[in-house]
N, C-alpha and C positions, 0 to 999 in steps of 0.2 A: 679325687678321682673315685674313690670307693663310693662316695654318696651318689655320684652319677650312675655307678653300677646298680644301686638299688632301684632307682628310677627307671633306669632302661630295662632292667629284669621285671620290674613290675608291670610294665607295659605289655610284656611278652606274656606274662600270666593272665593279665586282663583279657588279651586277645584270644588266648588258648580256652579261657572260661567262656568267651562268646561262642568259640567253634564248638566246644562241648554242649552248649545249649542248643545250638542247631543240630548237631548230631543226635541228642537226645529227642528233640521234636520229630526228626525224620523216623527214629526208631518208634517213637510213640503213635506215629500215624502209619505204621507198616501195614496196617489192614483198613486204612481209610479210602473209601471210593474216590478214584480220580485224583488222589493227593499226588503232588509233585514235589520232590524232594529238593532242599536248599543246599547251597554251598557258602561257606564264608570266605571271603576274599580279603587279603591283607596287603598293605603297603608299608614301606619303611618311613620313618619320620625324619625330621631335619638332622643335618649333620653339622657337627661341631668341626668347622675347618680351621686347622691351624696353620697349613701351608698350602696355597692354592696350586693346582696343577699348572705347569707352564712359567712359574715364577722363576726369573733369571738367578742361576747360581753364581758363585764367586767368579767364575770365567765368562759370565755373560751370556750363557747358555741356558735356553729354557729347561726346566726340569721335566721329566717325562711323567712322573707322577706326583701327586700332593699327600698331604697328611689330613685325613677326614675321619672322624669318629661318629658313628651312628648313635642316635639317641633313642632308639626303640622301633616299635612296630603299632599299628592301629588297624582295625577292621574298617576296610573301605565300603563294603556292601555285602549283601546275602543275595546270591543269584539263584534263580529257580532253575532247575533241570527239566526242559519241556519235553523230553522224550516220552514216547508213547508206553503206557502201562499194558501189562498183559490183560487181554480179555479173557474174563471169567464167565462161563456159561452159567445162567441161573434157570433158564426156561421160563421165567416170569414174563407175561406179555408186556407189563409197562416198564421193565428193565431195559434201557437202550444205552448202549455205549457208543462213543465217537471213536471211530477209526480214523486217525488222521488229525489235521489241525481244526479249531474252531471250540466254542463254548455254547452251552445252552443259555438262553437268555430268560430270567425270571423277574418278576416284578416284586419288590418288597411292599407289604400292604400298608406299612406305617408311614413310610417316606415317599412311596410311589416311584422310587429310583429303580432303574433297571441294573440288575445284577447278573454276575455270570458265574457258570459253574462246568465242571466236567463230570460231576456227578449225576448220572442218569436214572436213579432210582425214583422214578416218577410214581404218582398215585392219583387217586381220585378223590376230591373233597365231597362235601355235602351237597354241592351244586351241580355235580358232574363235571366239573372243570379238572384238568391235568395241573397238578401241582408238584413242586419238589417235595419228595418224601421227607418230612421233618415233623418231630413231635412238637416243636416249639412255635414255629410260624408257618403258616400256609402260604408260600409264596408262588404265585401263578406263573404257569408258563407263558411266555410271551413270543408271538401272538398267542392269544387265548385259545383252548381247543376245549370243546364240550363233549362228553362221551354220554349217549342216551342210556337212561337207567335199564333198560331191557337189552342192551347189547349182549351178544352171546360170545362175541369174540373181537379182539382188538389187534389189528395188523399194522405195524409201523414198518414201512419198507425202507430201503437203503438211502432214498431221496428225501426222507422225512415226511412223506405223505402218511396221514393218520386215517385208517379206515375201520369200519365197524360192520359187523353182521348182525341183524336183528332177526327175531322170531318171523318165520314165513317168508325170508327172503333167501335168494340164493347168490345174488350179488353183494359185494362190498359198497358200502356208501362212504364217501370221502367226508370226513369231518374237520379237516384242517390241515395245516402245513407246519412243521416244525421248521424253524430257521436256526442257524447258528451265526455266531458273531466271531470276527476275527480282528486281530490287533497287529499293526506294524511291529510294535515292541510288546510282546506278551510279559516280558520280565517287568515292565513298568507298571503292570496292574497292582492295585492295592489289595493285600489280603485282608478280609474281614473275619475270618473264621467261619465255621459251618459250611465249609467247601465252597465259599463265596468269594468273588473278586468284584472290585469296582474299578471303573475307568479313570484313568488320571491323564495329566498333561504329558506324562512320560510315555504312556502307553500309546497315545493317540487316540483318534476317534474310532468307534467300532465300524467294521465294515460287515454288512449283513447280506447274506446269501442262503440260498437253499443248500443242505448238505449235497456234497458230490459236484458242486459247480464252483469254477473260479478258485481253485486251491482248498475248498473246504473238505473235511473229512466226510465219510459216510457213516451211517448209523446202522448198528447191528442189534436188532431186536433180540431179547432173550439173554442179553450179555451186560456185564458191568466192567468198566475199567478199574483194574486194581492199581494200588499204588505202585510207582516206579521205584521205590526204594529197594536197594540191594542190601540185604542184611549182612553178607560177608564184607562187602566195602565198607560198610558203616562201622562194622566192628574193628576192621583195620584201622580206619581214620580214628576210632574211639583209643585204640592202644596208642597209636603214634601222637595223638594229641595230648593224651595222658603224660606220655614220656617227655614231650615238649614242655609241659607244665611243671614237671619235676625238675628238668634241667634249669628252667628259669628260677625256680624256687632254690636250686642249688647255688644259682649266680647270687641270689640275694644273700644266702649264708655266707658265701665267700667273700661278698663285700662287707658284711657285718665283721667277719672275722678280721679281715683287714683293719677296719676302724678300731675294733677292739685291740689289736696288736699295737696300734698307733698311740691309743690312750694310755697304754701301759708303759710307753717309752720312759726311761729315765734320764736325766742329764747327770753325768758324773764329773 
């Protein structure tokens, strides 16, 4: 029995270690633009059933309960909290936040795959095209939008229209339309790092619309969406997870002590 205690407690320690990893990642990304925090979900493992509930006793009456001993716990999934992050005003023309649902669409230059992001820190590459602000790879906004080199102002309205003002002009010129993608199950998106997601069978196909239509969020120029990590809640989860890990380690020590006591028994 004490041997099973070791294995059962070990599953608890392993599960708590995974939760600690998730919490650490949340805290590490507390200042990451558009980051959505994760939560570890758990489920109990199989049970060793010694007496099934409802088995007839000596009087031929079904028992009300049985005897079942659990064999531990495991992580079932990590679930993403899709709640809106706080909008932080930057005043920069090419900083755009999504207020509501949806993802920006960008194209990876190496694979030509469409990827998705909540980070709206856009920039202009050497060809005048709007790209996701990254020092590693220039990922073009999809559909592509080009900003003239002599543009004196860039205006992105709440519906995603990109307009510029050029020297000698009083009216704004429309340069393109930012579109957003939505998914039936955004938790099913594959996280690639670099603030990017990929479509999977679990997420369902992308649904493309202009901002502010068919449930899409609206755009806020001069703002960025902050991480939705709540530091106080994460610290509370960190403490409770650490204590749970310690309790499981104490169960391992208790099982080891029982085995030691048994091994020291003598027959007189």
